[in-house]
N, C-alpha and C positions, 0 to 999 in steps of 0.2 A: 504494500500500500504506500503510495507516494505521500510526501509531507503535505502537499496541497490537499489531497483527499482527506488525510487525518484532520487537518485544520477545519476543513469543510464539515466533516462529521461532528467535530467538536462544537462548531457553531450551531448545528442543528440540535444537538443535545442541550446546549445552553438555552436555545429558544424554547424547547419543551420544558426545561426546568423553570424558566421565567413564567411560562403559562401555568405550571403547577402552583408556583408561589402566588400568582394572581388569584388562582382558584381558591387557595387556602385563605387568603386575606378576605376574599369576598364571602366565603363560607362563614368566617368568624364575624364579619360585619353584619351579615343577615341574622346570625344567632343572637348577637348582642342587641340588635335593633328591636327584636321582639321582647327580649328580657326587660328592657328599660321602660316599656309602655306603662307598667304599673308602679314604677319607681316614684317615691315622693320627691326626690331631688332630680333636677334636669341636667346635672353636670355631665353624667355619662352620655346622655342623649346628645349633648352638644359636642362631645368628643367624637362620637360616631359620625356626626355630620361632617366634622373637619377631616376625618380619615378618608372621606370620599375622594379628596384631592390626590391622595396616594394611589388609589385605584385608577384614577384617570391617567396619572403619569405613567403607571406601569403599562396600561394598555397602549399609550402613545409610544413608549419605548419598544414594545413588542412589534408594533406596526413598522417602526423605523428599521428594526432588525430584519424583518421580512422583506421590506423593499430593498435593503442593502444586499441581502442574499440573492434575491431574484435578479437584480441588475448586474451583480458581479459574478455569480456562479452559473447562471443559466441552468437551473436544476432540471433533472429528468422528471418524467411524469409523476412518479410516486412522491418524490420529494416536493414537487410543486403542489401536489394535492395536499400534502401535510401542511405546507406553508399557508395555503388558502384556508384550510380548516382552522389553523391556528389564529389567523386574522379574525375569522368569524366568531370563534369561541371567545377570544379576548374581548371582542365587542359585546358579546352576550354577558360576560362577567362584568364589564363596565356598566352596562344597563342595570344589571342586578344590584350593583353597588349604588347606583342612583336611587333605585327603589328602596334599598335598605336605609339610605340617608333620608329619604322622604318619610319613612316610617319613624325614624328618630326625630325628625323635625316635628312630627305630629305630637310626640311626647312633650316638646317645648310649648305646645299650645293647649294640650289636654292630657289628663291622667285617666287611663282606662282601668277601672277596678272591678267592673261587673264580671262575676265568675263565669257565667255562661259564655259571654263574648270572649273573655281572655282565654278560656280553655280552648275554644275553637281557633282563635288566632294563633295560639301556641302550637296547636296541632297542625295547622297549615304550614307554619314555619318548620316544624319537625319533619313533616312529610317531604318538603322541598329539600331539606338538608340531607335526608336519607337518600333521596334520588341522586343528589350530588355525590354522596359517598359511594353509591353503587356504580355511578358512572366511572369513578376512579378504578373500580374493579373491572368494569367492562373494558376500559382502556388497556389495562395491564394484560388481559387475556383475550383481547379481540372477540369478546363474547357478544355476538349479534342478538342472540335470544334475550340476553339481559338488557341490551339497548332497547329492544322492542318492549320489554316488560316495563322499563322505566317510563317510556313514552305513554304507555297505557295507564300508568298509575296517576297521571296528572288529573284524571277524572275525579279522584278522591279530593284533591285540593279544590277543584271546581265545585264539588258538592258542598263542601264546607263554606265556600264563598257565598253560595246561594242561601245557605242557612242563616248566615250573618246578615246579609242585606235584606232578608225577609223577616228579620226580627223587628217587631213593632213596639214591644213594651218599653224598650230602651229609649226609643224616640220620644215616647210620652214623658219619660222621666227627665230626660235631658237631650233635647234635639241636637245641640252642638256636639256633645260627646258622641252621640250616635252617628252623626255625620263623619266625625273623625275616625271612629271605629270602622265604618264602612270603607273609608279611604285606605286604612291599613289593610283591610281584607283585599281590596282591589290591588294594592301593591304586592301583596303576597301571592295573589292569583297570577299576577304578571311574572313574578319570580319563577313560579312553576312553569309558565310558558317558556321562559328563557332556558330553563333546564331542559325542557323538551327540545328546544332549538339546538342546544349543545349536543344532545343525544343524536339528533339528525345529522349534525355536522360530523360527529364521530363516525356515524354509519357511512357517510360519504368518504371519509378518510380511509376507512378500512376496506371498503368495497369499490370505490370509484363510481358508485351509482347513487342516485337520489333515494331517500328512504322509502318513497312511494313504491319502489320496485321490490320491497321486501316480500318474500314469500316463505312461509314456514315449511 
């Protein structure tokens, strides 16, 4: 193997490492954003909002690295597919970070303490995070069946979202807090959608085909 090839493969590995770090930071940000919703103090919520800048910078850096690799290395089809998937997945993580920041911003405006609502919001967050964890396993083992299962599990998040927005008793008690809770549910539902998008990008990277072509 030539020195140039070794350097190139090292750059590809570094790119994937950067994507994993971005994924871990996004995961942590989502987890914390849901946890602070019922906090009495808004300090942690404000810290989460500020951390979104780091997510944005990491996504930008990944984009720059991909552009550099494409223009300088003229990658073969499989490597190019990996780079394109990396760009798209990084973008999904960045949007998930935006959603997590928006959830934290809601805590600076309202404190959600209703047990029924918080239980369902926390469950939505947990389901999304479990999907992300399983995506990591699917990536390691090129497990297309697990990718498909993850995509199908998004319906559970959607069901919880419907339960929350159809809750009327909270609106009667406090319309403003109810509206904020519905916004949180919407952001979590969007996070689930972004996880699905990542799964579909992963499917493309593994197979070279769009997810719609999947047959069991």
